[in-house]
NUGU-111338 format. One line per field, with one value per residue (C-alpha): residue number from 1; x, y, z. Coordinates in Angstrom, 1 decimal. Example, Ala and Ser with C-alpha at 12.3 -4.5 7.8 and 13.67 -1.06 7.14 Angstrom:
<sites>
resi [1,2]
X [12.3,13.7]
Y [-4.5,-1.1]
Z [7.8,7.1]
</sites>
This chain:
<sites>
resi [1,2,3,4,5,6,7,8,9,10,11,12,13,14,15,16,17,18,19,20,21,22,23,24,25,26,27,28,29,30,31,32,33,34,35,36,37,38,39,40,41,42,43,44,45,46,47,48,49,50,51,52,53,54,55,56,57,58,59,60,61,62,63,64,65,66,67,68,69,70,71,72,73,74,75,76,77,78,79,80,81,82,83,84,85,86,87,88,89,90,91,92,93,94,95,96,97,98,99,100,101,102,103,104,105,106,107,108,109,110,111,112,113,114,115,116,117,118,119,120,121,122,123,124,125,126,127,128,129,130,131,132,133,134,135,136,137,138,139,140,141,142,143,144,145,146,147,148,149,150,151,152,153,154,155,156,157,158,159,160,161,162,163,164,165,166,167,168,169,170,171,172,173,174,175,176,177,178,179,180,181,182,183,184,185,186,187,188,189,190,191,192,193,194,195,196,197,198,199,200,201,202,203,204,205,206,207,208,209,210,211,212,213,214,215,216,217,218,219,220,221,222,223,224,225,226,227,228,229,230,231,232,233,234,235,236,237,238,239,240,241,242,243,244,245,246,247,248,249,250,251,252,253,254,255,256,257,258,259,260,261,262,263,264,265,266,267,268,269,270,271,272,273,274,275,276,277,278,279,280,281,282,283,284,285,286,287,288,289,290,291,292,293,294,295,296,297,298,299,300,301,302,303,304,305,306,307,308,309,310,311,312,313,314,315,316,317,318,319,320,321,322,323,324,325,326,327,328,329,330,331,332,333,334,335,336,337,338,339,340,341,342,343,344,345,346,347,348,349,350,351,352,353,354,355,356,357,358,359,360,361,362,363,364,365,366,367,368,369,370,371,372,373,374,375,376,377,378,379,380,381,382,383,384,385,386,387,388,389,390,391,392,393,394,395,396,397,398,399,400,401,402,403,404,405,406,407,408,409,410,411,412,413,414,415,416,417,418,419,420,421,422,423,424,425,426,427,428,429,430,431,432,433,434,435,436,437,438,439,440,441,442,443,444,445]
X [-6.2,-6.6,-9.3,-11.3,-13.3,-17.0,-16.7,-17.3,-20.3,-19.1,-19.6,-21.5,-18.1,-17.2,-18.5,-16.1,-13.2,-14.0,-13.7,-10.9,-9.0,-9.3,-8.6,-5.5,-4.3,-5.4,-2.5,0.3,-0.3,-2.0,1.2,1.6,-2.1,-2.3,1.1,0.1,-3.3,-1.5,0.3,-3.1,-4.6,-1.1,-1.1,-4.7,-3.7,-0.8,-3.2,-6.3,-4.7,-2.3,-5.5,-6.9,-3.8,-3.1,-5.8,-5.4,-2.3,-3.8,-2.1,-3.9,-5.5,-3.3,-0.4,-2.3,-2.3,1.2,2.0,-0.9,0.4,4.1,3.2,2.7,5.7,7.5,5.4,5.5,10.1,9.7,7.5,10.4,13.5,12.1,12.4,16.4,17.2,15.3,17.7,20.4,20.3,17.2,13.7,14.2,16.9,15.0,12.0,13.1,15.0,12.0,10.2,12.2,11.9,8.0,7.8,10.4,8.4,5.5,6.9,8.9,5.4,3.8,7.6,8.4,5.0,6.0,4.5,7.8,8.6,5.6,6.3,9.4,8.1,5.6,7.7,10.0,7.0,5.2,8.9,9.1,5.5,5.8,9.3,7.3,3.8,6.6,8.5,5.0,2.7,6.1,6.0,2.5,2.6,5.0,2.6,-0.4,-0.4,-3.0,-5.5,-6.3,-4.1,-8.2,-8.5,-5.0,-6.0,-9.1,-8.4,-5.1,-7.9,-10.1,-7.4,-6.4,-10.1,-10.6,-7.4,-8.3,-11.7,-10.4,-8.1,-10.8,-12.0,-7.9,-8.6,-10.7,-8.3,-5.8,-6.0,-5.1,-3.3,-0.8,1.0,-1.0,-2.4,1.3,2.3,-0.1,0.5,3.8,3.5,0.7,3.2,6.1,4.2,3.1,6.1,6.5,4.0,5.4,9.2,9.0,6.7,8.2,7.2,10.2,11.9,10.7,13.0,12.1,11.8,9.4,8.6,9.3,6.9,5.4,6.0,3.3,2.7,1.7,-0.3,-2.5,-2.3,-3.8,-6.3,-7.3,-9.8,-7.4,-4.3,-7.0,-9.3,-6.3,-4.9,-8.1,-8.9,-5.6,-6.3,-10.1,-8.1,-5.7,-8.4,-9.6,-7.2,-5.7,-7.4,-10.5,-9.5,-8.1,-11.8,-13.8,-11.1,-12.3,-15.9,-16.3,-17.0,-16.0,-13.1,-15.9,-17.3,-14.3,-13.2,-16.9,-16.7,-13.3,-14.0,-17.7,-15.5,-13.6,-16.7,-18.5,-15.5,-16.3,-19.6,-19.7,-16.9,-17.8,-21.3,-19.7,-17.2,-19.6,-21.4,-18.2,-17.8,-21.3,-21.6,-19.7,-17.0,-16.8,-21.0,-20.2,-17.1,-19.5,-21.7,-19.4,-17.5,-21.0,-22.6,-19.7,-20.0,-23.9,-22.8,-19.6,-22.9,-25.0,-21.7,-21.4,-24.6,-25.5,-22.4,-24.3,-25.9,-23.9,-25.4,-25.7,-22.2,-21.7,-24.2,-22.0,-19.0,-19.9,-20.7,-17.9,-15.9,-18.2,-17.6,-14.2,-12.4,-13.8,-13.3,-9.6,-9.8,-12.6,-10.0,-7.1,-9.5,-10.9,-7.3,-7.2,-9.4,-7.2,-3.7,-2.2,-1.5,2.1,1.5,-0.9,1.9,3.7,0.8,0.7,3.8,2.8,-0.4,0.6,2.4,0.0,-2.4,0.6,1.4,-2.8,-2.3,0.0,-2.0,-4.7,-4.1,-2.6,-5.8,-7.7,-5.7,-6.4,-9.9,-10.6,-9.0,-11.1,-10.3,-11.9,-14.4,-13.2,-14.3,-16.8,-14.1,-13.3,-16.0,-15.9,-12.6,-14.1,-17.2,-15.4,-12.7,-15.4,-17.5,-14.7,-13.7,-17.4,-17.8,-14.7,-15.7,-18.8,-16.4,-14.3,-18.1,-17.9,-14.6,-14.3,-16.6,-17.2,-15.8,-18.4,-18.6,-17.8,-14.2,-13.9,-11.2,-12.1,-11.9,-9.6,-10.4,-7.9,-7.4,-5.0,-3.6,-1.3,1.9,2.7,3.7,-0.1,-0.8,1.1,-0.3,-3.5,-2.6,-1.3,-4.6,-6.4,-4.0,-4.0,-8.0,-9.0,-6.2,-7.5,-11.1,-9.7,-9.0,-11.9,-13.6,-11.4,-11.9,-15.7,-16.0]
Y [4.1,7.4,9.9,11.8,15.3,15.5,16.9,20.7,21.3,22.7,26.4,27.8,28.2,24.7,24.2,27.1,26.0,22.3,24.5,26.6,23.4,21.1,24.1,24.2,21.2,20.8,23.8,21.9,19.5,18.5,17.3,14.4,13.4,13.1,11.3,8.6,8.6,7.6,5.7,3.6,3.4,1.7,-0.9,-1.2,-1.9,-4.9,-6.7,-6.8,-8.0,-10.6,-12.4,-12.2,-12.7,-15.6,-17.5,-17.1,-18.6,-22.1,-20.5,-22.5,-20.7,-22.3,-21.4,-17.5,-17.4,-17.3,-15.2,-12.4,-13.6,-12.9,-9.0,-9.2,-10.6,-8.1,-5.2,-6.6,-6.5,-2.7,-1.4,-2.3,-1.8,1.0,3.6,2.3,3.1,6.9,7.4,6.5,8.1,10.4,10.1,11.6,9.6,6.5,7.5,7.5,4.2,2.4,4.2,2.7,-0.7,-0.7,0.5,-2.0,-4.9,-4.2,-4.6,-7.9,-9.7,-10.2,-10.5,-13.5,-15.3,-18.1,-18.4,-18.5,-15.5,-13.6,-14.5,-12.3,-9.9,-9.2,-10.1,-6.8,-5.0,-5.6,-4.1,-0.7,-0.1,-0.2,2.4,4.3,4.2,5.3,8.1,9.4,9.5,10.7,13.8,14.7,14.2,16.8,19.1,18.9,20.2,20.1,22.3,20.4,16.7,15.3,16.8,15.5,11.9,11.6,13.4,10.3,7.6,8.9,9.3,5.7,4.5,5.9,5.0,1.2,1.7,3.7,1.5,-0.9,1.2,1.1,-3.4,-2.2,0.0,-3.2,-6.8,-8.3,-11.4,-9.0,-6.0,-3.2,-2.8,-3.9,-0.4,1.4,0.0,0.8,4.3,5.6,4.9,6.7,9.6,9.8,10.3,14.0,15.6,14.5,14.9,18.4,18.9,22.0,20.6,20.1,16.8,15.9,14.5,11.7,9.1,7.0,5.4,2.2,0.2,-1.9,-5.4,-7.7,-8.8,-5.3,-4.9,-8.3,-7.1,-3.9,-4.6,-8.9,-8.0,-5.3,-7.7,-10.8,-8.7,-7.3,-11.0,-12.1,-8.8,-8.9,-12.7,-10.9,-8.2,-9.0,-12.2,-8.9,-7.0,-9.9,-12.4,-11.1,-11.3,-14.8,-15.6,-13.5,-15.1,-18.4,-18.3,-17.2,-13.3,-11.2,-8.8,-5.7,-7.6,-8.4,-4.9,-3.8,-7.2,-5.8,-1.6,-2.5,-3.5,0.0,1.7,-0.1,0.7,4.2,4.6,3.0,4.3,7.6,5.9,3.3,5.8,8.5,5.1,4.0,7.5,7.2,3.8,0.5,0.6,-3.8,-4.1,-2.3,-4.8,-7.4,-6.0,-4.8,-8.5,-10.1,-8.5,-8.7,-12.3,-12.7,-11.0,-13.4,-16.0,-14.3,-14.2,-18.2,-19.1,-17.2,-16.4,-17.7,-14.2,-11.3,-8.7,-10.7,-11.2,-7.5,-6.7,-8.5,-6.9,-3.8,-5.1,-7.2,-4.4,-1.5,-3.7,-5.1,-1.5,0.2,-2.5,-1.7,1.7,0.7,-2.1,0.6,3.4,0.3,0.0,3.4,3.5,1.2,2.8,6.3,8.8,7.9,4.7,5.0,6.0,3.2,0.7,1.2,-0.3,-3.4,-3.3,-2.8,-6.0,-8.4,-7.5,-8.2,-11.6,-12.3,-10.7,-13.1,-16.5,-14.8,-15.3,-18.7,-20.3,-18.6,-20.7,-23.5,-23.5,-22.4,-25.6,-27.5,-30.6,-28.6,-26.3,-24.0,-20.5,-20.7,-20.8,-17.0,-16.2,-19.6,-18.2,-14.3,-16.0,-18.3,-15.0,-12.6,-14.6,-15.6,-12.1,-11.5,-14.7,-13.6,-9.7,-10.8,-12.9,-10.3,-7.8,-10.6,-10.6,-6.4,-3.8,-1.2,2.1,5.0,6.7,10.0,8.7,6.7,8.1,9.6,7.2,8.2,6.7,4.8,1.8,-1.6,-0.5,2.2,1.9,1.5,5.8,6.2,4.7,6.7,9.8,9.2,8.4,11.9,13.3,10.7,12.6,16.6,16.3,14.7,17.1,19.7,18.8,18.7,22.1,23.8,22.1,23.1,26.2,26.3,25.2]
Z [18.5,17.6,18.7,17.1,17.4,16.3,12.4,11.9,9.8,6.3,5.3,2.6,0.7,0.8,-2.9,-4.7,-2.4,-3.6,-7.4,-6.8,-5.2,-8.3,-10.7,-8.6,-9.7,-12.8,-13.2,-11.2,-12.7,-15.6,-17.6,-14.9,-15.0,-18.8,-18.5,-16.0,-17.9,-21.6,-19.7,-18.0,-21.7,-22.2,-19.5,-19.4,-23.7,-23.6,-20.2,-23.1,-26.5,-24.7,-23.6,-27.2,-29.0,-26.8,-27.3,-31.0,-30.1,-29.3,-25.6,-22.5,-20.3,-17.6,-19.7,-20.2,-16.3,-15.4,-18.5,-16.8,-13.0,-13.8,-14.5,-10.9,-9.4,-11.2,-10.1,-6.7,-7.0,-8.6,-6.1,-3.9,-5.6,-7.1,-4.4,-4.3,-7.6,-7.7,-4.4,-6.8,-9.5,-9.8,-10.8,-14.3,-15.3,-14.0,-16.1,-19.0,-18.5,-17.3,-19.3,-22.8,-21.8,-21.4,-25.1,-26.4,-24.8,-27.1,-29.3,-28.4,-27.5,-31.5,-32.9,-29.4,-29.2,-26.8,-23.5,-22.0,-23.4,-22.2,-19.0,-18.7,-20.8,-18.2,-15.5,-17.1,-17.9,-14.2,-12.9,-14.7,-14.4,-11.0,-11.1,-12.7,-11.0,-8.1,-9.7,-11.2,-7.7,-5.8,-8.5,-8.2,-4.4,-4.3,-6.9,-4.2,-0.8,2.1,0.2,-2.6,-2.1,-1.6,-5.3,-6.6,-5.3,-6.9,-10.1,-9.9,-9.2,-11.5,-14.4,-13.7,-14.2,-17.3,-18.8,-18.9,-20.0,-22.8,-23.7,-24.6,-27.0,-28.6,-29.6,-31.9,-34.1,-34.9,-35.8,-32.5,-34.7,-36.0,-34.5,-34.8,-31.5,-29.8,-31.7,-30.7,-27.6,-27.9,-28.8,-26.3,-23.8,-25.7,-25.7,-22.5,-20.9,-22.7,-21.3,-17.9,-18.4,-20.7,-17.3,-15.2,-11.6,-9.9,-9.1,-5.4,-2.5,-2.6,0.9,1.8,5.5,7.0,6.7,10.3,10.3,8.8,12.5,13.9,11.1,11.6,15.5,14.6,11.8,11.2,8.8,6.9,6.0,5.3,3.2,1.5,0.4,-1.0,-2.9,-4.0,-5.8,-6.9,-8.7,-10.2,-12.2,-13.2,-14.3,-15.6,-17.1,-18.0,-21.9,-21.3,-19.8,-22.5,-25.4,-24.5,-23.9,-27.6,-27.0,-30.4,-30.2,-29.5,-26.9,-25.3,-25.2,-23.9,-21.5,-19.6,-19.6,-17.7,-14.9,-14.2,-15.3,-12.4,-10.2,-11.3,-10.4,-6.9,-5.3,-4.2,-2.8,-1.0,0.1,2.0,3.1,5.0,6.4,8.2,9.9,10.8,7.6,7.9,7.4,4.7,3.6,4.3,2.3,-0.8,-0.5,-0.7,-3.7,-5.5,-4.5,-5.8,-9.0,-9.3,-9.7,-11.7,-14.6,-14.0,-13.8,-16.7,-19.1,-21.9,-22.2,-22.8,-21.1,-17.9,-18.4,-18.7,-15.0,-13.8,-14.3,-13.6,-10.0,-9.6,-10.4,-8.9,-5.2,-5.1,-6.3,-3.4,-1.3,-1.5,-0.2,2.2,4.4,4.2,6.1,8.0,9.2,9.7,12.0,15.1,13.8,15.6,13.4,13.3,12.1,9.3,6.6,8.0,7.2,4.3,2.5,4.3,2.8,-0.4,-0.2,1.2,-1.6,-3.7,-3.0,-3.5,-7.2,-7.8,-7.7,-8.2,-12.1,-10.7,-9.6,-12.0,-15.1,-13.2,-12.4,-16.2,-17.6,-19.7,-16.7,-15.0,-14.7,-18.0,-18.7,-16.1,-13.6,-13.7,-12.0,-9.3,-7.7,-7.8,-5.8,-3.5,-2.5,-2.3,-0.1,2.1,2.6,3.4,6.0,7.8,8.1,9.6,11.6,13.2,13.8,16.6,17.5,18.4,19.1,16.3,16.1,16.1,12.8,14.5,15.8,12.8,10.2,6.4,3.8,0.2,-3.1,-5.0,-6.8,-6.4,-9.9,-7.9,-6.0,-2.3,-3.1,-3.9,-0.8,1.4,-0.5,0.8,3.8,4.0,2.7,5.5,8.5,7.4,6.8,10.4,12.3,9.8,11.2,15.0,15.0,13.4,16.2,19.0,17.6,17.4,20.7]
</sites>
């Protein structure tokens, strides 16, 4: 395990430095961030509109669960294959090719309203989005340096969440039974590539770190591995099945949009407070609290589903507690790794999370079936998974001594929607920050 020296006290000019770093990121990477924001709008829109349209077409919740799970199958496959594609033909060609496929699939969804066709489309679109994220995130990482990498990471996460939230408002611009909303999603995604491909940012050299084996990861951080698998199921249920739940529960279109958006508003509001707390105490306790609180919120949603405002309250705290858990689990894993192993761990953690994400919608759809629990099954699966994570975190506190707060690593905010490149990006920031703190502590004496 790595050892850190005490953190130096921030100087009086810290605020000005942070502002300068933020402006530097915006000036060098505004096109990338704008393009990624529009990509997230398109991706968030297509997930919600399919949930609503599937209900209108009479698809069962089990059929929709296979449709939603297919995205994560494609995404996981894309995250493994995209790096090799980029090395062979370059960033620009990969980006442009995958972009055209995404736009085409968006138009085909309303033209072929068949669950098997939608499953195939979701696999393809998940694969394409994964490749697009890998490409754009490597560009963004190349545009950042040691002085502003943390700000770039924060802005990227903010852009992702705002994109998904904004997408829900666009749901109200068209009739979900027609073509309009699908066309809007296709246009937004098509336009999103313009600022990225026309940006003057140089094409970066591309390389990825060889991942650690899953056995090595499990030995280093059992909680990190188990937690990432369980969290994958929770997040995919939110991202893929929230609109399916809302439609099957009889919510109106504006209510569906607000319900889905509230998950990500909660993530935006609570990400940094939980991260700040986790840097100052045993992270396992923070993970335990966040998971247990999310489970309690899911129970609230299950018990009070007839009250729309209670649904929003449940969605806010589920999203607000579970999305930061992604970053907390990675930070906890880093606490037990040497610097040289942190980047290598990112691929394994994302892979484990992806496996959980594939299973999440499938189990959720089965539980939401009329012969099982019906719509409340959506909240039931999240309650079970988050309480299981809280219980395992409690168990792990009895198996290994805690790390002193001053010896723990730095929390880096991340969204579960990113690719392994985004996690490596965050790992680089953590390593650079901790090494700079150690150097500053040495100089201070």
